Gaussian input, Z-matrix of N, CA and C with variables (Angstrom, degrees):
# hf/3-21g

backbone

0 1
 N
 C     1     B1
 C     2     B2     1     A1
 N     3     B3     2     A2     1     D1
 C     4     B4     3     A3     2     D2
 C     5     B5     4     A4     3     D3
 N     6     B6     5     A5     4     D4
 C     7     B7     6     A6     5     D5
 C     8     B8     7     A7     6     D6
 N     9     B9     8     A8     7     D7
 C    10    B10     9     A9     8     D8
 C    11    B11    10    A10     9     D9
 N    12    B12    11    A11    10    D10
 C    13    B13    12    A12    11    D11
 C    14    B14    13    A13    12    D12
 N    15    B15    14    A14    13    D13
 C    16    B16    15    A15    14    D14
 C    17    B17    16    A16    15    D15
 N    18    B18    17    A17    16    D16
 C    19    B19    18    A18    17    D17
 C    20    B20    19    A19    18    D18
 N    21    B21    20    A20    19    D19
 C    22    B22    21    A21    20    D20
 C    23    B23    22    A22    21    D21
 N    24    B24    23    A23    22    D22
 C    25    B25    24    A24    23    D23
 C    26    B26    25    A25    24    D24
 N    27    B27    26    A26    25    D25
 C    28    B28    27    A27    26    D26
 C    29    B29    28    A28    27    D27
 N    30    B30    29    A29    28    D28
 C    31    B31    30    A30    29    D29
 C    32    B32    31    A31    30    D30
 N    33    B33    32    A32    31    D31
 C    34    B34    33    A33    32    D32
 C    35    B35    34    A34    33    D33
 N    36    B36    35    A35    34    D34
 C    37    B37    36    A36    35    D35
 C    38    B38    37    A37    36    D36
 N    39    B39    38    A38    37    D37
 C    40    B40    39    A39    38    D38
 C    41    B41    40    A40    39    D39
 N    42    B42    41    A41    40    D40
 C    43    B43    42    A42    41    D41
 C    44    B44    43    A43    42    D42
 N    45    B45    44    A44    43    D43
 C    46    B46    45    A45    44    D44
 C    47    B47    46    A46    45    D45
 N    48    B48    47    A47    46    D46
 C    49    B49    48    A48    47    D47
 C    50    B50    49    A49    48    D48
 N    51    B51    50    A50    49    D49
 C    52    B52    51    A51    50    D50
 C    53    B53    52    A52    51    D51
 N    54    B54    53    A53    52    D52
 C    55    B55    54    A54    53    D53
 C    56    B56    55    A55    54    D54
 N    57    B57    56    A56    55    D55
 C    58    B58    57    A57    56    D56
 C    59    B59    58    A58    57    D57
 N    60    B60    59    A59    58    D58
 C    61    B61    60    A60    59    D59
 C    62    B62    61    A61    60    D60
 N    63    B63    62    A62    61    D61
 C    64    B64    63    A63    62    D62
 C    65    B65    64    A64    63    D63
 N    66    B66    65    A65    64    D64
 C    67    B67    66    A66    65    D65
 C    68    B68    67    A67    66    D66
 N    69    B69    68    A68    67    D67
 C    70    B70    69    A69    68    D68
 C    71    B71    70    A70    69    D69
 N    72    B72    71    A71    70    D70
 C    73    B73    72    A72    71    D71
 C    74    B74    73    A73    72    D72
 N    75    B75    74    A74    73    D73
 C    76    B76    75    A75    74    D74
 C    77    B77    76    A76    75    D75
 N    78    B78    77    A77    76    D76
 C    79    B79    78    A78    77    D77
 C    80    B80    79    A79    78    D78
 N    81    B81    80    A80    79    D79
 C    82    B82    81    A81    80    D80
 C    83    B83    82    A82    81    D81
 N    84    B84    83    A83    82    D82
 C    85    B85    84    A84    83    D83
 C    86    B86    85    A85    84    D84
 N    87    B87    86    A86    85    D85
 C    88    B88    87    A87    86    D86
 C    89    B89    88    A88    87    D87
 N    90    B90    89    A89    88    D88
 C    91    B91    90    A90    89    D89
 C    92    B92    91    A91    90    D90
 N    93    B93    92    A92    91    D91
 C    94    B94    93    A93    92    D92
 C    95    B95    94    A94    93    D93
 N    96    B96    95    A95    94    D94
 C    97    B97    96    A96    95    D95
 C    98    B98    97    A97    96    D96
 N    99    B99    98    A98    97    D97
 C   100   B100    99    A99    98    D98
 C   101   B101   100   A100    99    D99
 N   102   B102   101   A101   100   D100
 C   103   B103   102   A102   101   D101
 C   104   B104   103   A103   102   D102
 N   105   B105   104   A104   103   D103
 C   106   B106   105   A105   104   D104
 C   107   B107   106   A106   105   D105
 N   108   B108   107   A107   106   D106
 C   109   B109   108   A108   107   D107
 C   110   B110   109   A109   108   D108
 N   111   B111   110   A110   109   D109
 C   112   B112   111   A111   110   D110
 C   113   B113   112   A112   111   D111
 N   114   B114   113   A113   112   D112
 C   115   B115   114   A114   113   D113
 C   116   B116   115   A115   114   D114
 N   117   B117   116   A116   115   D115
 C   118   B118   117   A117   116   D116
 C   119   B119   118   A118   117   D117
 N   120   B120   119   A119   118   D118
 C   121   B121   120   A120   119   D119
 C   122   B122   121   A121   120   D120
 N   123   B123   122   A122   121   D121
 C   124   B124   123   A123   122   D122
 C   125   B125   124   A124   123   D123
 N   126   B126   125   A125   124   D124
 C   127   B127   126   A126   125   D125
 C   128   B128   127   A127   126   D126
 N   129   B129   128   A128   127   D127
 C   130   B130   129   A129   128   D128
 C   131   B131   130   A130   129   D129
 N   132   B132   131   A131   130   D130
 C   133   B133   132   A132   131   D131
 C   134   B134   133   A133   132   D132
 N   135   B135   134   A134   133   D133
 C   136   B136   135   A135   134   D134
 C   137   B137   136   A136   135   D135
 N   138   B138   137   A137   136   D136
 C   139   B139   138   A138   137   D137
 C   140   B140   139   A139   138   D138
 N   141   B141   140   A140   139   D139
 C   142   B142   141   A141   140   D140
 C   143   B143   142   A142   141   D141
 N   144   B144   143   A143   142   D142
 C   145   B145   144   A144   143   D143
 C   146   B146   145   A145   144   D144
 N   147   B147   146   A146   145   D145
 C   148   B148   147   A147   146   D146
 C   149   B149   148   A148   147   D147
 N   150   B150   149   A149   148   D148
 C   151   B151   150   A150   149   D149
 C   152   B152   151   A151   150   D150
 N   153   B153   152   A152   151   D151
 C   154   B154   153   A153   152   D152
 C   155   B155   154   A154   153   D153
 N   156   B156   155   A155   154   D154
 C   157   B157   156   A156   155   D155
 C   158   B158   157   A157   156   D156
 N   159   B159   158   A158   157   D157
 C   160   B160   159   A159   158   D158
 C   161   B161   160   A160   159   D159
 N   162   B162   161   A161   160   D160
 C   163   B163   162   A162   161   D161
 C   164   B164   163   A163   162   D162
 N   165   B165   164   A164   163   D163
 C   166   B166   165   A165   164   D164
 C   167   B167   166   A166   165   D165
 N   168   B168   167   A167   166   D166
 C   169   B169   168   A168   167   D167
 C   170   B170   169   A169   168   D168
 N   171   B171   170   A170   169   D169
 C   172   B172   171   A171   170   D170
 C   173   B173   172   A172   171   D171
 N   174   B174   173   A173   172   D172
 C   175   B175   174   A174   173   D173
 C   176   B176   175   A175   174   D174
 N   177   B177   176   A176   175   D175
 C   178   B178   177   A177   176   D176
 C   179   B179   178   A178   177   D177
 N   180   B180   179   A179   178   D178
 C   181   B181   180   A180   179   D179
 C   182   B182   181   A181   180   D180
 N   183   B183   182   A182   181   D181
 C   184   B184   183   A183   182   D182
 C   185   B185   184   A184   183   D183
 N   186   B186   185   A185   184   D184
 C   187   B187   186   A186   185   D185
 C   188   B188   187   A187   186   D186
 N   189   B189   188   A188   187   D187
 C   190   B190   189   A189   188   D188
 C   191   B191   190   A190   189   D189
 N   192   B192   191   A191   190   D190
 C   193   B193   192   A192   191   D191
 C   194   B194   193   A193   192   D192
 N   195   B195   194   A194   193   D193
 C   196   B196   195   A195   194   D194
 C   197   B197   196   A196   195   D195
 N   198   B198   197   A197   196   D196
 C   199   B199   198   A198   197   D197
 C   200   B200   199   A199   198   D198
 N   201   B201   200   A200   199   D199
 C   202   B202   201   A201   200   D200
 C   203   B203   202   A202   201   D201
 N   204   B204   203   A203   202   D202
 C   205   B205   204   A204   203   D203
 C   206   B206   205   A205   204   D204
 N   207   B207   206   A206   205   D205
 C   208   B208   207   A207   206   D206
 C   209   B209   208   A208   207   D207
 N   210   B210   209   A209   208   D208
 C   211   B211   210   A210   209   D209
 C   212   B212   211   A211   210   D210
 N   213   B213   212   A212   211   D211
 C   214   B214   213   A213   212   D212
 C   215   B215   214   A214   213   D213
 N   216   B216   215   A215   214   D214
 C   217   B217   216   A216   215   D215
 C   218   B218   217   A217   216   D216
 N   219   B219   218   A218   217   D217
 C   220   B220   219   A219   218   D218
 C   221   B221   220   A220   219   D219
 N   222   B222   221   A221   220   D220
 C   223   B223   222   A222   221   D221
 C   224   B224   223   A223   222   D222
 N   225   B225   224   A224   223   D223
 C   226   B226   225   A225   224   D224
 C   227   B227   226   A226   225   D225
 N   228   B228   227   A227   226   D226
 C   229   B229   228   A228   227   D227
 C   230   B230   229   A229   228   D228
 N   231   B231   230   A230   229   D229
 C   232   B232   231   A231   230   D230
 C   233   B233   232   A232   231   D231
 N   234   B234   233   A233   232   D232
 C   235   B235   234   A234   233   D233
 C   236   B236   235   A235   234   D234
 N   237   B237   236   A236   235   D235
 C   238   B238   237   A237   236   D236
 C   239   B239   238   A238   237   D237
 N   240   B240   239   A239   238   D238
 C   241   B241   240   A240   239   D239
 C   242   B242   241   A241   240   D240
 N   243   B243   242   A242   241   D241
 C   244   B244   243   A243   242   D242
 C   245   B245   244   A244   243   D243
 N   246   B246   245   A245   244   D244
 C   247   B247   246   A246   245   D245
 C   248   B248   247   A247   246   D246
 N   249   B249   248   A248   247   D247
 C   250   B250   249   A249   248   D248
 C   251   B251   250   A250   249   D249
 N   252   B252   251   A251   250   D250
 C   253   B253   252   A252   251   D251
 C   254   B254   253   A253   252   D252
 N   255   B255   254   A254   253   D253
 C   256   B256   255   A255   254   D254
 C   257   B257   256   A256   255   D255
 N   258   B258   257   A257   256   D256
 C   259   B259   258   A258   257   D257
 C   260   B260   259   A259   258   D258
 N   261   B261   260   A260   259   D259
 C   262   B262   261   A261   260   D260
 C   263   B263   262   A262   261   D261
 N   264   B264   263   A263   262   D262
 C   265   B265   264   A264   263   D263
 C   266   B266   265   A265   264   D264
 N   267   B267   266   A266   265   D265
 C   268   B268   267   A267   266   D266
 C   269   B269   268   A268   267   D267
 N   270   B270   269   A269   268   D268
 C   271   B271   270   A270   269   D269
 C   272   B272   271   A271   270   D270
 N   273   B273   272   A272   271   D271
 C   274   B274   273   A273   272   D272
 C   275   B275   274   A274   273   D273
 N   276   B276   275   A275   274   D274
 C   277   B277   276   A276   275   D275
 C   278   B278   277   A277   276   D276
 N   279   B279   278   A278   277   D277
 C   280   B280   279   A279   278   D278
 C   281   B281   280   A280   279   D279
 N   282   B282   281   A281   280   D280
 C   283   B283   282   A282   281   D281
 C   284   B284   283   A283   282   D282
 N   285   B285   284   A284   283   D283
 C   286   B286   285   A285   284   D284
 C   287   B287   286   A286   285   D285
 N   288   B288   287   A287   286   D286
 C   289   B289   288   A288   287   D287
 C   290   B290   289   A289   288   D288
 N   291   B291   290   A290   289   D289
 C   292   B292   291   A291   290   D290
 C   293   B293   292   A292   291   D291
 N   294   B294   293   A293   292   D292
 C   295   B295   294   A294   293   D293
 C   296   B296   295   A295   294   D294
 N   297   B297   296   A296   295   D295
 C   298   B298   297   A297   296   D296
 C   299   B299   298   A298   297   D297
 N   300   B300   299   A299   298   D298
 C   301   B301   300   A300   299   D299
 C   302   B302   301   A301   300   D300
 N   303   B303   302   A302   301   D301
 C   304   B304   303   A303   302   D302
 C   305   B305   304   A304   303   D303
 N   306   B306   305   A305   304   D304
 C   307   B307   306   A306   305   D305
 C   308   B308   307   A307   306   D306
 N   309   B309   308   A308   307   D307
 C   310   B310   309   A309   308   D308
 C   311   B311   310   A310   309   D309

   B1=1.4467
   B2=1.5240
   B3=1.3120
   B4=1.4632
   B5=1.5275
   B6=1.3207
   B7=1.4721
   B8=1.5232
   B9=1.3346
   B10=1.4705
   B11=1.5299
   B12=1.3281
   B13=1.4704
   B14=1.5242
   B15=1.3211
   B16=1.4702
   B17=1.5234
   B18=1.3228
   B19=1.4640
   B20=1.5221
   B21=1.3250
   B22=1.4675
   B23=1.5237
   B24=1.3370
   B25=1.4633
   B26=1.5218
   B27=1.3410
   B28=1.4661
   B29=1.5048
   B30=1.3179
   B31=1.4587
   B32=1.5259
   B33=1.3042
   B34=1.4519
   B35=1.5320
   B36=1.3211
   B37=1.4647
   B38=1.5285
   B39=1.3107
   B40=1.4727
   B41=1.5198
   B42=1.3228
   B43=1.4587
   B44=1.5272
   B45=1.3271
   B46=1.4680
   B47=1.5324
   B48=1.3217
   B49=1.4607
   B50=1.5199
   B51=1.3205
   B52=1.4620
   B53=1.5255
   B54=1.3180
   B55=1.4696
   B56=1.5256
   B57=1.3300
   B58=1.4637
   B59=1.5293
   B60=1.3082
   B61=1.4634
   B62=1.5337
   B63=1.3216
   B64=1.4624
   B65=1.5217
   B66=1.3283
   B67=1.4606
   B68=1.5200
   B69=1.3269
   B70=1.4706
   B71=1.5243
   B72=1.3296
   B73=1.4640
   B74=1.5245
   B75=1.3371
   B76=1.4724
   B77=1.5301
   B78=1.3367
   B79=1.4667
   B80=1.5301
   B81=1.3256
   B82=1.4650
   B83=1.5307
   B84=1.3135
   B85=1.4630
   B86=1.5176
   B87=1.3305
   B88=1.4656
   B89=1.5210
   B90=1.3268
   B91=1.4670
   B92=1.5343
   B93=1.3377
   B94=1.4673
   B95=1.5242
   B96=1.3161
   B97=1.4717
   B98=1.5248
   B99=1.3213
   B100=1.4729
   B101=1.5241
   B102=1.3372
   B103=1.4634
   B104=1.5334
   B105=1.3227
   B106=1.4747
   B107=1.5177
   B108=1.3127
   B109=1.4678
   B110=1.5217
   B111=1.3263
   B112=1.4608
   B113=1.5331
   B114=1.3354
   B115=1.4668
   B116=1.5269
   B117=1.3302
   B118=1.4679
   B119=1.5307
   B120=1.3191
   B121=1.4714
   B122=1.5329
   B123=1.3402
   B124=1.4728
   B125=1.5261
   B126=1.3359
   B127=1.4619
   B128=1.5282
   B129=1.3360
   B130=1.4560
   B131=1.5184
   B132=1.3202
   B133=1.4576
   B134=1.5323
   B135=1.3232
   B136=1.4632
   B137=1.5184
   B138=1.3223
   B139=1.4564
   B140=1.5177
   B141=1.3368
   B142=1.4626
   B143=1.5325
   B144=1.3166
   B145=1.4636
   B146=1.5135
   B147=1.3171
   B148=1.4621
   B149=1.5211
   B150=1.3180
   B151=1.4608
   B152=1.5222
   B153=1.3239
   B154=1.4587
   B155=1.5210
   B156=1.3226
   B157=1.4619
   B158=1.5181
   B159=1.3268
   B160=1.4678
   B161=1.5308
   B162=1.3277
   B163=1.4662
   B164=1.5307
   B165=1.3179
   B166=1.4580
   B167=1.5277
   B168=1.3324
   B169=1.4633
   B170=1.5207
   B171=1.3257
   B172=1.4660
   B173=1.5288
   B174=1.3173
   B175=1.4673
   B176=1.5263
   B177=1.3156
   B178=1.4669
   B179=1.5311
   B180=1.3263
   B181=1.4665
   B182=1.5287
   B183=1.3335
   B184=1.4600
   B185=1.5219
   B186=1.3403
   B187=1.4637
   B188=1.5229
   B189=1.3242
   B190=1.4634
   B191=1.5229
   B192=1.3285
   B193=1.4618
   B194=1.5207
   B195=1.3329
   B196=1.4607
   B197=1.5288
   B198=1.3262
   B199=1.4673
   B200=1.5188
   B201=1.3322
   B202=1.4656
   B203=1.5186
   B204=1.3158
   B205=1.4593
   B206=1.5157
   B207=1.3353
   B208=1.4619
   B209=1.5157
   B210=1.3212
   B211=1.4695
   B212=1.5339
   B213=1.3251
   B214=1.4763
   B215=1.5304
   B216=1.3134
   B217=1.4633
   B218=1.5224
   B219=1.3402
   B220=1.4641
   B221=1.5237
   B222=1.3136
   B223=1.4604
   B224=1.5337
   B225=1.3333
   B226=1.4689
   B227=1.5201
   B228=1.3327
   B229=1.4615
   B230=1.5195
   B231=1.3187
   B232=1.4536
   B233=1.5402
   B234=1.3213
   B235=1.4683
   B236=1.5290
   B237=1.3256
   B238=1.4772
   B239=1.5211
   B240=1.3425
   B241=1.4653
   B242=1.5247
   B243=1.3271
   B244=1.4567
   B245=1.5222
   B246=1.3310
   B247=1.4704
   B248=1.5252
   B249=1.3303
   B250=1.4719
   B251=1.5242
   B252=1.3184
   B253=1.4636
   B254=1.5232
   B255=1.3249
   B256=1.4625
   B257=1.5254
   B258=1.3168
   B259=1.4678
   B260=1.5314
   B261=1.3280
   B262=1.4690
   B263=1.5289
   B264=1.3215
   B265=1.4709
   B266=1.5222
   B267=1.3219
   B268=1.4653
   B269=1.5287
   B270=1.3257
   B271=1.4647
   B272=1.5276
   B273=1.3462
   B274=1.4657
   B275=1.5259
   B276=1.3237
   B277=1.4676
   B278=1.5276
   B279=1.3227
   B280=1.4622
   B281=1.5321
   B282=1.3304
   B283=1.4649
   B284=1.5356
   B285=1.3236
   B286=1.4714
   B287=1.5261
   B288=1.3225
   B289=1.4571
   B290=1.5264
   B291=1.3264
   B292=1.4680
   B293=1.5395
   B294=1.3125
   B295=1.4593
   B296=1.5307
   B297=1.3239
   B298=1.4609
   B299=1.5253
   B300=1.3277
   B301=1.4618
   B302=1.5231
   B303=1.3322
   B304=1.4581
   B305=1.5187
   B306=1.2988
   B307=1.4571
   B308=1.5143
   B309=1.2997
   B310=1.4748
   B311=1.5061
   A1=108.06
   A2=116.38
   A3=117.23
   A4=112.22
   A5=114.37
   A6=122.17
   A7=111.60
   A8=117.40
   A9=120.93
   A10=110.61
   A11=116.11
   A12=119.25
   A13=110.88
   A14=117.33
   A15=119.92
   A16=110.50
   A17=116.61
   A18=119.69
   A19=111.69
   A20=116.44
   A21=120.56
   A22=113.43
   A23=116.95
   A24=118.92
   A25=115.60
   A26=118.74
   A27=120.70
   A28=110.47
   A29=120.74
   A30=124.52
   A31=110.10
   A32=115.72
   A33=122.56
   A34=110.29
   A35=115.65
   A36=119.33
   A37=108.57
   A38=115.68
   A39=119.21
   A40=110.62
   A41=116.62
   A42=120.63
   A43=110.49
   A44=116.88
   A45=121.08
   A46=110.63
   A47=116.65
   A48=121.20
   A49=111.15
   A50=116.64
   A51=119.71
   A52=112.90
   A53=117.55
   A54=119.04
   A55=110.09
   A56=117.17
   A57=119.91
   A58=111.05
   A59=116.33
   A60=120.88
   A61=110.24
   A62=116.42
   A63=121.46
   A64=112.51
   A65=115.98
   A66=119.22
   A67=113.97
   A68=117.29
   A69=120.23
   A70=107.66
   A71=115.43
   A72=123.44
   A73=106.30
   A74=119.06
   A75=119.60
   A76=111.91
   A77=114.66
   A78=120.81
   A79=110.04
   A80=115.89
   A81=121.33
   A82=108.25
   A83=116.09
   A84=121.54
   A85=115.58
   A86=117.03
   A87=118.45
   A88=112.11
   A89=117.76
   A90=120.37
   A91=110.07
   A92=116.79
   A93=120.41
   A94=109.41
   A95=116.63
   A96=121.43
   A97=110.04
   A98=116.88
   A99=121.30
   A100=111.73
   A101=116.85
   A102=120.90
   A103=110.80
   A104=116.70
   A105=120.19
   A106=110.28
   A107=117.04
   A108=120.74
   A109=111.04
   A110=115.28
   A111=121.15
   A112=111.14
   A113=117.64
   A114=121.75
   A115=112.44
   A116=115.54
   A117=120.55
   A118=112.44
   A119=116.53
   A120=121.65
   A121=110.98
   A122=114.73
   A123=125.33
   A124=113.94
   A125=118.34
   A126=120.70
   A127=110.73
   A128=115.84
   A129=120.57
   A130=108.46
   A131=115.07
   A132=121.19
   A133=107.21
   A134=116.03
   A135=120.87
   A136=110.29
   A137=115.60
   A138=120.31
   A139=110.51
   A140=117.08
   A141=120.63
   A142=113.17
   A143=118.23
   A144=121.02
   A145=111.97
   A146=115.99
   A147=121.41
   A148=110.51
   A149=116.67
   A150=120.26
   A151=111.41
   A152=117.29
   A153=118.69
   A154=112.16
   A155=118.33
   A156=120.98
   A157=111.29
   A158=116.25
   A159=121.49
   A160=110.71
   A161=118.04
   A162=121.09
   A163=110.52
   A164=116.73
   A165=121.16
   A166=111.22
   A167=116.60
   A168=121.19
   A169=110.54
   A170=117.17
   A171=120.96
   A172=111.40
   A173=116.70
   A174=120.17
   A175=109.35
   A176=116.34
   A177=121.18
   A178=111.32
   A179=116.75
   A180=122.24
   A181=113.23
   A182=117.14
   A183=121.15
   A184=115.13
   A185=117.36
   A186=121.02
   A187=112.43
   A188=115.61
   A189=121.40
   A190=107.98
   A191=115.41
   A192=120.24
   A193=109.20
   A194=115.98
   A195=118.10
   A196=108.60
   A197=116.72
   A198=119.95
   A199=112.86
   A200=117.03
   A201=121.03
   A202=109.18
   A203=114.21
   A204=120.39
   A205=108.17
   A206=115.58
   A207=121.99
   A208=108.70
   A209=116.79
   A210=121.69
   A211=111.95
   A212=116.29
   A213=122.96
   A214=113.15
   A215=117.89
   A216=121.83
   A217=108.77
   A218=115.67
   A219=119.65
   A220=108.99
   A221=115.06
   A222=122.20
   A223=106.67
   A224=116.48
   A225=122.20
   A226=110.57
   A227=114.75
   A228=120.91
   A229=108.75
   A230=115.67
   A231=122.15
   A232=109.43
   A233=117.14
   A234=122.43
   A235=109.11
   A236=116.28
   A237=120.59
   A238=110.69
   A239=116.06
   A240=120.00
   A241=109.80
   A242=117.24
   A243=121.29
   A244=111.78
   A245=116.54
   A246=120.47
   A247=111.05
   A248=117.00
   A249=120.57
   A250=110.77
   A251=115.85
   A252=120.51
   A253=110.22
   A254=117.83
   A255=121.25
   A256=110.81
   A257=117.58
   A258=120.77
   A259=111.31
   A260=117.03
   A261=120.52
   A262=110.32
   A263=116.79
   A264=119.99
   A265=110.92
   A266=118.09
   A267=120.65
   A268=110.43
   A269=117.06
   A270=121.11
   A271=110.62
   A272=116.44
   A273=120.60
   A274=110.54
   A275=116.07
   A276=120.69
   A277=110.53
   A278=116.92
   A279=120.99
   A280=110.42
   A281=116.72
   A282=120.59
   A283=110.77
   A284=116.56
   A285=120.33
   A286=110.42
   A287=115.30
   A288=120.14
   A289=111.06
   A290=116.75
   A291=120.82
   A292=110.79
   A293=116.93
   A294=120.17
   A295=111.70
   A296=116.47
   A297=119.61
   A298=111.70
   A299=116.79
   A300=120.25
   A301=111.91
   A302=116.55
   A303=120.86
   A304=112.39
   A305=116.37
   A306=120.75
   A307=112.90
   A308=113.69
   A309=120.06
   A310=109.46
   D1=135.98
   D2=-175.66
   D3=-80.21
   D4=160.88
   D5=-174.21
   D6=-62.64
   D7=-36.84
   D8=-179.80
   D9=-60.64
   D10=-44.05
   D11=178.85
   D12=-65.65
   D13=-40.94
   D14=178.72
   D15=-60.24
   D16=-43.26
   D17=-179.86
   D18=-66.78
   D19=-33.41
   D20=-178.22
   D21=-77.74
   D22=-31.82
   D23=-169.79
   D24=-120.86
   D25=1.85
   D26=178.48
   D27=-126.50
   D28=117.76
   D29=-8.45
   D30=-70.28
   D31=155.00
   D32=-176.46
   D33=-86.25
   D34=144.09
   D35=174.17
   D36=-72.33
   D37=158.08
   D38=176.15
   D39=-60.32
   D40=-39.07
   D41=179.23
   D42=-57.39
   D43=-51.97
   D44=-179.33
   D45=-62.25
   D46=-42.99
   D47=-179.71
   D48=-58.15
   D49=-51.08
   D50=-176.74
   D51=-70.73
   D52=-30.66
   D53=175.66
   D54=-65.72
   D55=-48.65
   D56=178.86
   D57=-61.65
   D58=-42.35
   D59=178.74
   D60=-60.31
   D61=-42.02
   D62=-179.81
   D63=-65.73
   D64=-30.25
   D65=-174.82
   D66=-86.58
   D67=12.89
   D68=168.58
   D69=-62.69
   D70=-28.16
   D71=172.07
   D72=-112.91
   D73=129.43
   D74=-179.96
   D75=-55.61
   D76=132.88
   D77=-178.79
   D78=-148.28
   D79=157.03
   D80=171.06
   D81=-94.30
   D82=171.83
   D83=-173.86
   D84=-51.77
   D85=-50.92
   D86=-177.88
   D87=-68.30
   D88=-30.98
   D89=175.91
   D90=-67.46
   D91=-34.75
   D92=175.89
   D93=-64.46
   D94=-45.65
   D95=178.75
   D96=-55.70
   D97=-48.21
   D98=179.73
   D99=-63.79
   D100=-42.20
   D101=-178.38
   D102=-64.52
   D103=-43.09
   D104=179.02
   D105=-64.22
   D106=-41.55
   D107=176.71
   D108=-58.25
   D109=-43.41
   D110=-179.73
   D111=-67.60
   D112=-46.14
   D113=179.95
   D114=-59.24
   D115=-38.38
   D116=-174.35
   D117=-98.48
   D118=11.19
   D119=-178.40
   D120=52.02
   D121=44.13
   D122=177.48
   D123=70.47
   D124=8.87
   D125=177.78
   D126=-66.76
   D127=-36.16
   D128=178.64
   D129=-114.41
   D130=124.07
   D131=177.77
   D132=-124.51
   D133=103.42
   D134=-177.64
   D135=-80.06
   D136=135.60
   D137=175.28
   D138=-88.17
   D139=160.83
   D140=-179.42
   D141=-57.35
   D142=-40.40
   D143=179.52
   D144=-61.83
   D145=-42.42
   D146=179.13
   D147=-65.89
   D148=-48.36
   D149=-175.38
   D150=-65.47
   D151=-46.39
   D152=-175.83
   D153=-73.22
   D154=-32.22
   D155=174.12
   D156=-64.76
   D157=-43.09
   D158=179.87
   D159=-69.00
   D160=-42.08
   D161=177.24
   D162=-59.42
   D163=-42.76
   D164=179.97
   D165=-61.29
   D166=-45.54
   D167=179.42
   D168=-64.95
   D169=-45.03
   D170=-179.55
   D171=-63.70
   D172=-37.29
   D173=177.62
   D174=-64.57
   D175=-46.18
   D176=179.11
   D177=-60.49
   D178=-37.03
   D179=-178.97
   D180=-81.60
   D181=-6.79
   D182=176.89
   D183=84.64
   D184=15.15
   D185=-179.43
   D186=-83.56
   D187=-27.09
   D188=179.04
   D189=-135.18
   D190=164.36
   D191=176.62
   D192=-145.87
   D193=146.36
   D194=174.31
   D195=-74.13
   D196=139.27
   D197=179.98
   D198=-110.43
   D199=-26.96
   D200=175.42
   D201=-169.32
   D202=175.13
   D203=176.94
   D204=-129.44
   D205=129.78
   D206=178.46
   D207=-130.52
   D208=128.72
   D209=177.74
   D210=49.90
   D211=46.02
   D212=-179.51
   D213=63.87
   D214=22.17
   D215=177.33
   D216=-118.73
   D217=127.86
   D218=176.76
   D219=-81.15
   D220=131.40
   D221=177.56
   D222=-99.63
   D223=126.65
   D224=-178.85
   D225=-112.80
   D226=157.59
   D227=170.54
   D228=-142.66
   D229=159.08
   D230=179.93
   D231=-73.36
   D232=144.89
   D233=176.65
   D234=-95.54
   D235=175.82
   D236=175.99
   D237=-59.24
   D238=-42.90
   D239=178.40
   D240=-61.81
   D241=-43.77
   D242=177.17
   D243=-59.61
   D244=-41.01
   D245=177.88
   D246=-63.26
   D247=-41.44
   D248=179.30
   D249=-62.63
   D250=-44.14
   D251=-179.51
   D252=-66.64
   D253=-41.41
   D254=177.98
   D255=-63.18
   D256=-43.45
   D257=179.37
   D258=-64.14
   D259=-38.31
   D260=177.49
   D261=-64.31
   D262=-38.65
   D263=178.29
   D264=-69.28
   D265=-39.11
   D266=175.92
   D267=-60.54
   D268=-41.12
   D269=178.71
   D270=-64.56
   D271=-39.43
   D272=178.07
   D273=-63.13
   D274=-43.92
   D275=179.53
   D276=-65.28
   D277=-41.02
   D278=178.24
   D279=-61.44
   D280=-42.32
   D281=178.14
   D282=-61.40
   D283=-43.77
   D284=177.03
   D285=-57.85
   D286=-46.98
   D287=-178.97
   D288=-62.27
   D289=-48.15
   D290=-178.48
   D291=-62.38
   D292=-39.59
   D293=177.54
   D294=-65.68
   D295=-34.18
   D296=-179.35
   D297=-70.29
   D298=-27.19
   D299=179.55
   D300=-69.92
   D301=-21.57
   D302=179.29
   D303=-72.46
   D304=-18.99
   D305=179.65
   D306=74.80
   D307=-177.66
   D308=-179.36
   D309=-106.46

């Protein structure tokens, strides 16, 4: 993985994390917004500007790809690179959690 991607995605923002997580199943922007709201029990509510800006960056970085267009909506899915980055972030979060269980 190149240094630019590491700097951009480690540690990952919650927005990026939930978008990649949502794209395990192909979805369009508004479906991602709804899915993230549902996953987080409405704690995170992504706005259109945030979602489309992040999708554009992730597409450029090769983390996601458009798979089709329906009713003027682009459907995206996570790529292999996106899966690798998401798994690395999950491992980082797991390490944080496990370390926190040890206490101070």
